[in-house]
C-alpha positions in Angstrom: 0.0 0.0 0.0 1.5 3.4 -1.0 2.6 5.6 1.9 -0.2 7.9 3.0 -3.0 5.9 1.4 -5.5 3.8 3.2 -6.1 0.1 2.4 -9.6 -0.5 1.0 -11.8 -2.2 3.6 -14.4 -4.6 2.2 -18.0 -3.7 2.8 -20.3 -5.7 5.2 -21.7 -8.0 2.5 -18.3 -8.7 1.1 -17.0 -9.5 4.5 -19.9 -11.9 5.1 -19.2 -13.5 1.8 -15.5 -14.0 2.8 -16.6 -15.5 6.1 -18.9 -17.9 4.4 -16.3 -18.8 1.8 -13.2 -19.0 3.9 -14.4 -19.7 7.4 -17.8 -21.3 7.3 -17.1 -23.6 10.3 -16.1 -20.6 12.5 -19.1 -18.6 11.4 -21.4 -21.6 12.1 -19.9 -22.1 15.5 -20.3 -18.4 16.5 -23.8 -18.2 15.1 -25.1 -21.4 16.7 -23.5 -20.8 20.0 -25.3 -17.4 20.2 -28.5 -18.9 18.9 -28.4 -21.6 21.5 -27.8 -19.3 24.5 -30.2 -16.6 23.3 -33.0 -19.0 22.7 -32.4 -20.7 26.0 -31.7 -17.6 28.1 -34.4 -15.3 26.8 -36.8 -18.2 26.5 -36.6 -19.1 30.2 -36.9 -15.5 31.4 -40.0 -15.0 29.3 -41.5 -18.4 30.1 -41.1 -18.2 33.8 -43.4 -15.2 34.6 -45.9 -16.1 31.9 -46.4 -19.8 32.6 -44.3 -21.3 35.4 -44.7 -18.8 38.3 -48.5 -18.6 38.0 -48.7 -22.4 38.0 -46.8 -22.7 41.3 -48.8 -19.8 42.8 -46.1 -17.2 43.3 -47.8 -13.9 44.0 -47.0 -11.0 41.8 -45.5 -9.0 44.6 -43.0 -11.8 45.2 -41.9 -12.2 41.6 -39.1 -9.6 41.9 -37.7 -11.5 44.9 -37.8 -14.7 43.0 -35.7 -13.2 40.2 -33.4 -11.5 42.7 -32.6 -14.8 44.6 -32.4 -16.6 41.3 -29.8 -14.2 40.0 -27.4 -15.1 42.9 -26.8 -18.2 40.9 -26.0 -16.1 37.8 -23.4 -14.1 39.7 -21.6 -17.3 40.8 -21.9 -19.0 37.5 -20.5 -16.0 35.6 -17.6 -15.7 37.9 -16.7 -19.4 37.7 -17.0 -19.3 33.9 -14.4 -16.5 33.8 -12.1 -18.4 36.1 -12.4 -21.7 34.2 -11.8 -20.1 30.8 -8.2 -19.6 31.7 -7.7 -22.7 33.8 -9.8 -25.5 32.3 -9.7 -23.8 28.8 -12.4 -22.5 26.4 -13.4 -25.8 25.0 -14.2 -27.6 28.2 -15.7 -24.6 29.9 -18.2 -23.8 27.1 -19.2 -27.4 26.5 -19.7 -28.3 30.1 -21.7 -25.2 30.9 -24.0 -25.6 27.9 -24.5 -29.3 28.8 -25.3 -28.4 32.4 -27.7 -25.7 31.3 -29.6 -28.3 29.3 -29.9 -30.6 32.3 -30.9 -27.8 34.5 -33.9 -27.0 32.2 -35.2 -30.6 32.7 -34.7 -30.2 36.4 -36.8 -27.0 36.4 -39.5 -28.9 34.4 -39.7 -31.6 37.0 -39.9 -29.1 39.8 -42.7 -27.2 38.0 -44.7 -30.4 37.6 -44.4 -31.0 41.3 -46.0 -27.6 41.8 -43.8 -26.5 44.7 -42.6 -22.9 44.6 -39.5 -23.7 46.7 -38.4 -26.4 44.3 -38.9 -24.1 41.3 -36.8 -21.4 43.0 -34.0 -23.8 43.9 -33.8 -25.2 40.4 -34.0 -21.7 38.9 -30.9 -20.7 41.0 -29.1 -23.7 39.5 -30.4 -23.0 36.0 -29.3 -19.4 36.2 -25.9 -20.5 37.3 -25.5 -22.8 34.3 -27.1 -20.5 31.8 -25.0 -17.4 32.7 -21.9 -19.5 32.8 -22.7 -20.6 29.3 -23.1 -17.2 27.6 -20.2 -15.7 29.6 -17.9 -18.4 28.4 -19.3 -18.5 24.8 -18.8 -14.8 24.0 -15.0 -14.7 24.5 -14.7 -18.0 22.7 -16.4 -17.1 19.4 -15.0 -13.6 19.6 -11.5 -15.0 19.3 -11.9 -17.3 16.3 -12.3 -14.8 13.4 -9.4 -13.2 11.5 -8.7 -9.7 12.6 -9.9 -8.1 9.3 -13.3 -9.9 9.7 -13.6 -10.1 13.4 -16.2 -7.4 14.0 -18.4 -8.7 11.2 -18.0 -12.3 12.4 -19.1 -11.3 15.9 -21.9 -9.1 14.7 -23.3 -11.7 12.4 -23.1 -14.4 15.1 -25.0 -12.2 17.6 -27.5 -11.1 15.0 -28.2 -14.7 14.1 -28.6 -15.5 17.8 -31.4 -12.9 18.1 -33.5 -15.2 15.9 -33.5 -17.6 18.8 -34.4 -14.9 21.2 -37.3 -13.9 19.1 -38.9 -17.3 18.5 -38.2 -19.0 21.8 -40.7 -17.3 24.1 -43.5 -17.7 21.5 -42.7 -21.3 20.9 -42.4 -22.2 24.6 -45.7 -20.6 25.6 -47.6 -22.2 22.7 -46.2 -25.6 23.5 -47.1 -25.2 27.2 -50.7 -24.3 26.3 -51.2 -26.9 23.5 -49.0 -29.8 24.7 -47.5 -29.6 28.1 -45.1 -27.6 30.3 -42.6 -30.4 30.3 -42.4 -30.4 26.5 -41.5 -26.7 26.7 -38.7 -27.4 29.2 -37.5 -30.2 26.9 -37.3 -27.7 24.0 -35.3 -25.4 26.3 -33.0 -28.3 27.1 -32.7 -28.9 23.3 -31.7 -25.3 22.7 -28.9 -25.5 25.2 -27.8 -29.0 24.0 -27.3 -27.5 20.6 -24.5 -25.3 22.0 -22.8 -28.3 23.5 -23.1 -30.3 20.3 -21.7 -27.6 18.0 -18.6 -27.4 20.3 -17.7 -31.0 19.6 -16.1 -30.4 16.1 -14.3 -27.5 17.6 -13.0 -29.7 20.4 -11.6 -32.1 17.9 -10.2 -29.8 15.2 -10.3 -26.2 16.5 -7.5 -24.4 18.4 -7.7 -24.0 22.2 -7.9 -20.3 23.0 -6.3 -20.4 26.4 -3.0 -18.6 26.4 -3.1 -18.0 22.6 -3.0 -14.6 20.8 -5.9 -13.5 18.7 -3.7 -13.6 15.6 -2.9 -17.3 16.1 -6.6 -18.2 16.9 -7.9 -16.3 14.0 -5.5 -17.7 11.5 -4.0 -14.3 10.6 -0.7 -14.2 8.7 1.7 -11.4 8.6 4.4 -10.4 6.1 7.7 -9.1 7.4 
């Protein structure tokens, strides 16, 4: 590039094309991880006050306390995820938290069927622990895997794709609870989270581990002397 001139930066659609052509697996990983956590996280937080809490007879004035107590699990889960990313590594941390989040959804479903507010609250604390640990560990992971020149577009595309899950999950869960059963809704929530664990498996086998690596190495950037 001549001195004093600026390198031409590809536009958004060109960058998306380059990601699809040169890094389809990385773009799929980022998009599906975000879809999984957005569908699961926004789904459960919409589903709880609309369907679950009325079923277990939690009064409206107690709902804020329910979420306040439940979010104690989120604080611990997020903190542990941050610690594990640099000790256990990205691959293990993301996969384990997504898998545990899926199991926790089934636990909440069982507690809801029993109809005990205390049981639902206890399982919500656990579910919030796992769900928050999932997205806290996922965002650094898929933020590291794109080449520097395409990183912002890769991250933005992944997050935008994830919003599809956030949009459809509440509607789907409520409809299933009304027309089929609450347990089926929780099974769908578990399936959303399981998707995140499943898409990590190819990355575990063939992708680089992000712990202790530079962004240039993880993103596959190359430099000329």
